[in-house]
N, C-alpha and C positions, 0 to 999 in steps of 0.2 A: 560564443557560441551557446545554443542553447540545450538543455538536457536532452539527450539522445535517446530517449524512451518512449514507449507507447503504451497504453491496454486498452482492450476492448471496451468499445461504447456501449455494448448492450446493456449493461448496469446501470447507466444514466436513465431507461426509460423506468425501471422502478423506483429511482431517485425524485424523477420526476410525479410519477404516478402519487408516490406516499406524500410529498412536497404540496401537490395537490390535492390531497386529502386533508391538508392543514391548511386550507385555504391560501397557500403560493402559486402563483400561474406559472406555468411553464415558460413561458416569456419574461416574466422576472427574474426566475432562477437560472435562466439560460443568459441574460443580461448581465446579472451581477455577477454570473461566472465567465463570462466572453465565451460562451460554448454555444457551438453551430447548431443548432437542432436538426439542420437538413441531414446532418451525421446519423441520426436515427433511423434515415431509411434502408440503410445497409447495416444486417444484423451481423456483418464481421467487419463493418469498419472500425479502427483504430483510431484515439486521438492523443496527442502529448499527452504521457503521464499527468504533466504540472495540471492540464486544464480538468481532466475527470478526477482527480484529487480534490482539485478547488471544490469542483461540483459538491461534494462529500460538505465540505467547510461552509460553501454558501447556504449548502440545504439545510443545515443544522441551524445557524445561525437564524437564516430568514424565519424557519418555522420556532425560533424558540426551545425546540425537543432536544436535550442532551444524551437521549438515548435512540436520535432518530434513527442510527445504522442498525440497531438492534431492532427497531418494529420494522425497517426495510428486510431485512435480513429473514424475518420470522413469516412475511404476509408476502413475500416474493420467491422461495423456494424454486417455485416450478418454472420461473421467468426470469430471476435475475440473471443468473448463467445458464442457459439451457444445454447449452453443448456440455459444461460439466456435471450438471446433474444428470443426463442421461448415461453420459459415462458411466456416472457411478449404479445410477439402477438397473442399466441392462447387465451391469459387470454379474460375475456369477457370487460374488462375496463384497462385501462394503471394503473390506481391504484389497481386493486387486482393482475395485473402481478406484479408492484412492491412488492406490499406485500409477494407474491410468492418466490421474490427474496430475502427477509429479512428473510422468513422462513427458507430458505436453504442458507443464507448468509455464512456460514462456507465454504460450497463446492468451491464457487469465492473466498474469502478471507477471511483467519482464523487469519489473524495480526490484520488488522486496523477495528476497530468498526465503525459503521455506523448506524444512527438512522433517523427516518421516524418522521416527527412532524407536525401537521396541526396547523397554525399560522395566524387565521384569514382567508382569503381568500385564502391563499398561502398553499402550501406543500412546506416543506423545507427539503431537505436529505443534514444530515452532514456526514464528516468522518475524523475521528481522523488521521491524518498525522504525527501528532508530538507527544512528550511527551509520547514516546513508544520504546521499544528497537531496533526495525527494523523500520527505519522511512520511510514514502510512499514518493518515486522520485518526481518529479514534472512531469513528464513522464507519468507516472502511473498512476496519478489522474486524466491530464489532458486528457490519453487516455478514462479513465472511463467516466468521462462527457461527451465528444467529444460523445463516442461510446454511451451513454445514448438517446442522441439526435438523432442520427441515428436510432436506433432502436425504439424508441416514435414514430420517422415520419412513419415508416414503419407502425407501428402498428395501426395508428389512419388515414393513409391513407392522410397524409398531414405533411407540415412541420413544425414542432415542435419548437416553441421559448421561452427560458426559462425568466423569470422575471429578475433575478440576480444570478451572480456567483460570489462566492468570493474563491480566494486563499491566502493559507498563504505565499506562494514564491515570491519570487522577480519578474518582469514583464519580459517576452523576450524581444527581439528586435523589433518586429512587432507587439505587442500586438492587432492591428487591426485585424486581424486574427481569434483570439480568439472571438471577439463582432461579426464578420461576422457569425462564426459558430453558436454562443450561442443563436445570437439575442437578444443581451441585453446587460447592461453594465457590465465590469467586471473587477471587483477590485483585485490588487495583493497587498502583504504584509498586508494582512488583519488577522483580531481576530482568523477566522477561515477559514474551509475547507468546503463551502458548496455552493449549489443551491437551487434556490427556484422557484414554477412555479405556476399559477394559479390553485385553488384546481378542477375547472371546466375541466382542461385539464385531470385531474385522473378520472372523474366521469364520461367521455364522451368514447361512447361505440366505441372498437375496430373493425377495418375494417373486420376483418375474425377472429373473435373467434372461437376457436374448442374445446369442452368440450373433447373429447376422446384424443386428444394429448396431453392436459394439463394434464388428467390422466395417462398418460404414462410417462411424461416427470417427471411428481412429483413422481413416484413410481422409475423411475431412479435415481433421487436426491436422494431421502430415502436411496435407495442403496449407495450411495456415502457419505451420510453423517453417514453412520452406521460404512464404513470402516475407520473414521476420530477418534483420540483418544476422549475417552466421556468426557472428561473435561482436562482442560491447567493440565499440573503439576505445583507440588508447586514451582516449581525453576521458572517457566514460571511467574507464577504470583508475585515471589518476583523482578524478573528481572523489570516488570512493574511499582511496588511499586518505587522500587529502582532509576527508570529513574525520576519520578517524585520527590522523594525525593532530587535528585541530584539539580536539579533545585531551591531547597529551601535551600541547604546547609547542611541538615542535616541527609545524607543516614547512619543510623546506626540501627542497629537490634531493638531497642527497637521501634523505630517510626515505621519501617518496620512492626513486631509484631503487633503492634497496629490498624496500617491498615487494616491488614488480619485476626483480630480479633482471634490472637492466644499468648500465654505468648510466648518469646523470648528462652526458653528453647524448648517447644512443637516445635518452627518453626526450631530451630536447630536440633531437633532429625528428623522431616519430611524431611529436606534436607540431611541430613546424608543417611536418608532410599534413596534417590536420587541418591545418590554419588557424593555430593558435599556440598558446605558451604553456608552461609552468605558472607563472605570475597570473595570466588572464584566468586561469584555471581556478587558483587559491581565492582570487577575486569574487568570481562565478559562486563557488561553494561557500563562501562567506555570508555572500548578501543572501543567498539560497535559505542558509543555518539562520541567519540574522531574521528574515521576514519569519521562518517558521515558529522562531523563541517569540519574536513580537507579535503573532498573533495567538499562541498557545497561553502569553500571560502570566507564566508561572515564574518569571524572571522579572527582575529590575532592568532597566536598560544599562546600567551599569554592569550589571551581573553577565548579560548578553554580551556586551562588548569583550570581555575575558572569555566566555566561551567560545567566540569565531575569533580569538588570538589576538586581541588588540589590550596594549599595557595601559590605557585609559579610555574613558567615556568621550572627550574630547576627538582622539583621533578616529575613534569609531564611528563618529559623529559626521565629521567631514566625510568619510568614506562613503557612508550610506548615502548621504546626499550625492556623492558623486555616481554613485550606482542605480542610484532611483530617483533622484530630484525632486526628493523629499526628506525629512527628516524623521530619526528614528519614532519622536513621540508623535508626529502627524501620522506616518502609516499606522503606528497602534492603535490610534482613536479610531482611524479608518478601516481597520483591517478587514472587518466584515464586508467590503466591497472591492478588497484587493485578491 
C-alpha cells in the first residue's frame, strides 16, 4: 500500500518558478519528479506527499543549488503558502497567527509533526523531519523556515531576525547565506530541526490585522481540514512506529502492538481490515527508508543495510531488488531521477 499522506501542491508553483529562474523548465522538473502539472490549476489541490517532497529533491539536484529551498522561501513568502501567510499577517499578533497555523497544521503539512513551545524568554518551533516513513528533504524545511521569516517580516512591518536555527541535515557549500537570511547563528548536523526567537516578537502587534479576513480564512481552512481523512489509518500508525523500532533493531509486531496499546492479534486484525499486514508494512517502511538513505549518500550501502534492519549487505541487496527491481548501487547512481 502507498503511504497515505498528502500535502498541498501550491508550493510547487514556487518551486517551478525558482527552477525556471535557474534554467530548468517546468516540464523537465515535472517529468523527473513524475509530477502532474495539471494539479497546479487548483490552488487547493493536494498530491501524495512522496510526489511533492520528491519535487524538492529533484529541483535541488537539477539546479545544482544545495540552498535551493532557502532561496525559494526567501523569494516566495507572499505566494509559497498564501493561506498560511495571510492567516499570520491578518492576525492581531505574530503569536496568534502562528497558533492558527498550528490549529490547521494538517492543511499545510499532514506528514511531519511540529510543535511550538515557550522556553523562558523564547518561543521554539520544532519540526520532526526524520524517524518517520517520509523524511522531510533539506530544501523543504529550509524553504519553510525562510518562508516564515519573510512572512513574519511583512506581518510586523520590519525585518525579523531569529535567535537561533538548528538543522539535522549537513551544511551546504555556502552556509553564510543561511545566517544572512535568518539573522542568527545556524547549526547543521544538529540534534533537532528547530528555530527559536524572542517571545516579545510573537507578542508584538502586527502592522495590518484584519479580523474579518481572519474569519474568512479560518472558515476556508476548516473546510480544507474537513476534507482530510478524520484520522491516520492503522497502517500509517504502524509505519511510524516501525520507523522508530528499526532504529533500535527490534521491529517486531509485539513491540509495535505495545507502542500502539493493542494486542498483536488485534493489530493484525485491524491491518487485515485495511488490506495489508505487519510484514508488508515493515517491508514498505524498510524500502522507503533505504531509498532515503541511498539518495542522501551519507552512509555506505553496508551501513544502510544495518540501518533498515538487515544483518548483512547481501540479504539487503536481495530484498531491495525484490522491492524495486534494481540493486541498491544502481538506485544510488540514478537517484536524482527516482
